[in-house]
C-alpha positions in Angstrom: 16.5 17.0 0.0 20.2 17.4 0.4 20.5 21.0 1.4 24.3 21.0 0.9 23.8 20.5 -2.8 20.3 21.3 -3.9 20.8 19.8 -7.4 20.8 16.3 -6.0 18.2 14.4 -4.1 19.8 12.2 -1.5 17.7 9.2 -0.3 18.7 6.7 2.3 17.4 3.4 1.0 18.8 1.7 4.1 21.0 3.2 6.8 24.0 2.0 4.8 22.8 2.5 1.2 22.2 5.9 -0.4 20.8 6.8 -3.8 21.5 10.2 -5.4 19.2 11.5 -8.2 19.9 14.7 -10.1 17.1 17.2 -9.7 16.0 19.5 -12.5 13.6 21.6 -10.3 12.0 21.5 -6.9 8.3 21.8 -7.7 7.1 21.9 -4.1 8.5 21.5 -0.7 6.6 21.8 2.6 5.2 20.1 5.6 1.7 19.0 6.3 0.2 18.1 9.7 1.6 14.6 9.3 4.7 14.6 7.1 7.3 16.4 5.0 6.2 16.5 1.4 8.3 17.2 -1.7 7.6 17.1 -5.4 10.8 17.1 -7.4 11.4 17.0 -11.1 14.4 14.7 -11.8 16.3 14.1 -15.0 16.0 10.3 -14.9 12.5 9.8 -13.4 10.5 12.9 -14.1 8.4 14.3 -11.3 8.6 12.3 -8.1 6.5 12.4 -4.9 8.7 12.2 -1.8 7.3 11.8 1.7 9.5 12.1 4.8 12.6 11.6 2.5 11.3 8.5 0.8 10.3 8.3 -2.9 6.7 7.2 -3.2 6.4 7.2 -7.0 7.9 8.8 -10.2 6.4 9.7 -13.5 8.8 7.3 -15.4 7.8 4.1 -13.7 4.7 4.7 -11.5 2.7 2.8 -14.0 4.7 -0.4 -13.3 4.1 0.0 -9.5 0.4 0.9 -9.7 -0.5 -1.6 -12.4 1.3 -4.3 -10.4 -0.5 -3.3 -7.3 -4.0 -3.0 -8.7 -4.6 -5.4 -11.6 -3.7 -8.8 -10.3 -6.3 -8.6 -7.6 -9.0 -7.0 -9.7 -8.5 -9.4 -12.6 -8.6 -12.4 -10.2 -12.0 -11.3 -9.0 -14.6 -12.3 -11.6 -16.7 -9.2 -11.2 -15.3 -6.5 -8.9 -17.9 -3.8 -8.3 -16.9 -2.2 -5.0 -13.2 -1.3 -4.2 -11.7 0.3 -1.0 -8.3 2.1 -1.2 -6.3 3.0 1.9 -3.7 5.6 1.0 -2.8 6.2 -2.6 -2.6 10.0 -2.3 -1.2 10.5 -5.8 -4.5 9.2 -7.3 -2.7 6.6 -9.5 -4.0 3.6 -7.6 -7.5 5.1 -8.0 -6.8 5.7 -11.7 -6.0 2.0 -12.3 -9.0 0.8 -10.3 -11.3 2.9 -12.4 -9.9 1.4 -15.6 -12.2 -1.6 -14.9 -15.7 -0.8 -16.1 -17.1 -3.3 -13.7 -16.2 -1.0 -10.8 -19.2 1.1 -9.7 -17.9 2.4 -6.4 -14.4 3.3 -5.4 -13.9 4.5 -1.8 -10.5 6.1 -1.2 -9.4 7.0 2.4 -6.2 8.9 2.9 -5.1 10.5 6.2 -3.4 13.5 4.6 -5.8 15.7 2.5 -3.0 18.2 2.0 -0.9 15.6 0.2 -3.8 14.7 -2.1 -4.3 18.4 -2.9 -0.6 18.7 -3.6 -0.7 15.7 -5.9 -3.8 17.0 -7.7 -2.0 20.2 -8.5 1.5 19.1 -9.2 1.2 15.4 -10.4 -1.5 15.5 -13.1 0.1 12.7 -15.0 -0.3 10.4 -12.0 -4.1 10.9 -11.3 -5.2 11.9 -14.9 -8.5 13.3 -13.5 -9.4 10.2 -11.5 -10.5 12.2 -8.4 -13.3 13.7 -10.5 -14.8 10.4 -11.5 -18.4 10.2 -10.2 -17.8 6.6 -8.9 -15.3 8.0 -6.4 -15.9 8.7 -2.7 -12.9 10.5 -1.2 -12.4 10.8 2.6 -9.5 12.4 4.6 -9.4 10.2 7.6 -7.4 7.4 9.3 -8.3 4.3 7.3 -8.6 2.1 10.4 -10.9 4.5 12.1 -13.0 4.8 8.9 -13.4 1.0 8.6 -14.3 0.7 12.3 -17.1 3.1 12.0 -18.8 1.6 8.9 -20.2 -1.8 8.1 -19.7 -1.4 4.4 -17.9 -4.3 2.7 -16.0 -4.5 -0.6 -15.1 -6.9 -3.3 -11.5 -5.8 -3.4 -9.3 -3.8 -0.9 -6.1 -2.0 -1.9 -3.6 -1.1 0.8 -1.3 1.5 -0.7 0.3 3.1 2.3 3.7 4.8 2.9 6.5 2.9 4.5 5.9 2.1 8.2 8.5 4.5 9.6 9.0 5.2 13.3 6.5 7.9 14.4 5.0 7.9 10.9 1.3 7.9 10.1 1.2 4.3 8.7 3.1 2.1 11.2 0.0 0.7 12.9 -1.7 -0.2 9.6 0.6 -3.2 9.0 -0.6 -5.2 12.0 -2.6 -8.4 12.5 -5.4 -6.5 14.2 -5.7 -4.2 11.1 -5.7 -7.2 8.8 -8.4 -8.8 10.9 -10.5 -5.7 10.4 -9.9 -5.8 6.7 -11.0 -9.4 6.4 -14.3 -8.5 8.0 -14.7 -5.8 5.4 -14.3 -8.1 2.5 -17.3 -9.6 0.7 -17.5 -13.4 0.2 -14.8 -14.4 -2.3 -13.1 -11.0 -1.9 -9.5 -10.1 -2.4 -7.0 -7.7 -0.9 -3.5 -6.5 -1.9 -0.9 -4.9 0.3 2.2 -3.0 -0.8 4.8 -4.9 1.2 8.3 -3.2 1.0 11.4 -4.4 -0.8 11.7 -8.0 -2.0 15.4 -8.4 -2.4 18.1 -10.5 -0.7 19.5 -8.6 2.2 16.4 -6.5 2.7 13.6 -9.0 3.1 12.6 -8.6 6.7 9.6 -6.3 6.2 8.3 -8.3 3.2 8.4 -11.7 4.8 6.9 -10.3 8.1 4.0 -8.8 6.3 3.4 -12.0 4.4 3.5 -14.1 7.5 1.2 -11.8 9.4 -1.3 -12.0 6.5 -1.1 -15.8 6.6 -2.2 -15.7 10.3 -5.4 -14.0 9.1 -6.2 -15.1 5.6 -6.6 -18.6 4.0 -4.9 -17.7 0.7 -1.8 -15.5 0.6 0.1 -15.0 -2.7 3.4 -12.9 -2.4 4.7 -11.3 -5.6 7.1 -8.7 -6.8 7.9 -6.1 -9.5 11.1 -4.2 -10.2 10.6 -0.4 -9.7 13.7 1.5 -11.0 13.1 4.7 -9.1 12.9 2.7 -5.8 16.2 0.9 -6.7 14.6 -2.3 -5.4 12.5 -5.2 -6.5 9.3 -4.3 -4.7 7.1 -6.7 -2.8 3.3 -7.1 -2.7 1.0 -9.6 -1.1 -2.3 -10.6 -2.6 -4.8 -12.3 -0.3 -8.0 -14.1 -1.3 -11.1 -15.4 0.3 -12.0 -17.1 -3.0 -10.2 -17.5 -6.3 -6.4 -17.9 -6.7 -4.5 -15.6 -9.0 -2.4 -18.6 -10.0 -5.3 -20.4 -11.6 -5.7 -17.8 -14.3 -4.1 -18.5 -17.7 -2.4 -15.7 -19.5 -5.2 -15.8 -22.1 -7.9 -15.5 -19.5 -6.1 -12.4 -18.0 -6.0 -10.8 -21.4 -9.6 -11.7 -22.1 -10.8 -10.1 -18.9 -8.7 -7.0 -19.4 -10.2 -6.5 -22.9 -13.7 -7.2 -21.7 -13.4 -4.6 -19.0 -11.9 -1.9 -21.2 -8.4 -2.0 -19.7 -6.7 -1.2 -23.0 -4.1 1.4 -22.1 -1.9 -0.6 -19.7 1.9 -0.3 -20.1 3.2 -3.1 -17.9 0.6 -5.6 -16.9 -0.9 -8.3 -19.2 -1.5 -12.0 -19.1 2.1 -12.9 -19.6 3.3 -10.4 -17.0 0.7 -11.7 -14.5 2.5 -15.0 -14.1 5.9 -13.4 -14.0 4.9 -11.3 -11.0 4.3 -14.4 -8.9 7.5 -16.1 -9.8 9.8 -15.7 -6.8 13.4 -16.8 -6.7 14.4 -19.7 -4.5 16.1 -17.6 -1.8 13.0 -15.5 -1.4 10.7 -18.5 -1.2 13.0 -20.0 1.5 12.9 -16.7 3.5 9.1 -16.7 3.4 9.0 -20.3 4.6 11.3 -19.5 7.5 9.5 -16.4 8.7 7.8 -16.6 12.1 7.1 -13.0 13.0 3.6 -11.7 13.3 3.3 -7.9 13.4 1.2 -6.6 16.3 0.4 -3.2 17.8 2.8 -4.1 20.7 5.5 -5.1 18.2 4.8 -2.9 15.1 6.8 -3.0 11.9 9.2 -0.1 11.5 11.5 0.3 8.6 14.6 2.7 8.7 
């Protein structure tokens, strides 16, 4: 928060690009063991969760982000029963996972239990009671440590982590070794999706590096994108599959599966939108083809 003028939230999108958003009210501001946390009520975006100065989601458009993150992978899987979520403290990723009535077990692991408590209290429109669903198992641990200490496997894995900032809690969860572990925790024919940073010309380095690192581990990698207004960026995702391809589904089949599973209240995602998500512009496709970096623990991904 910009302390010199408390009615405006100042966010550095890059070291040379700043976004100002007018604030109606600071709902919460404090520090957990791991990060600075703010919940601010803004005029344009409603209530926003901000971690270490970076907007994580807003009431006005979180449905676009979370539906885009969750549903392509779950719909591509013919019968997703078990789902693992790394991060996702607001509970909105969990909310969208539970919209599929095929899901019988949803394990969510978030490092920062204090953030989850803050979101449960101050962002009810994000989680909408998802934490109380009997299908949910909620753990406050490091996701990598959790997966290393269990042999459980899953149909779909969702990686909804904060930006990999220097000295932040997530920087080592964007590495090839972590993706190797995730592959071992997928069932046969399983799918995984990773939030993958901005997907726009001039700010593609993280997106293409994540995609190339995933390609070094998984046989099928499908990069895609969605415009998130509160982020001021077209946002990137990477879906990986050990089985079916999301590109093989027709719009009609996507809509049929959504209806069959009871996903009737979506605001952004449907069969037509599904194919639009995977349509990347020529310059982005070229940048992905040229990328050679593989992210490792010795050379972690760090965004400014």
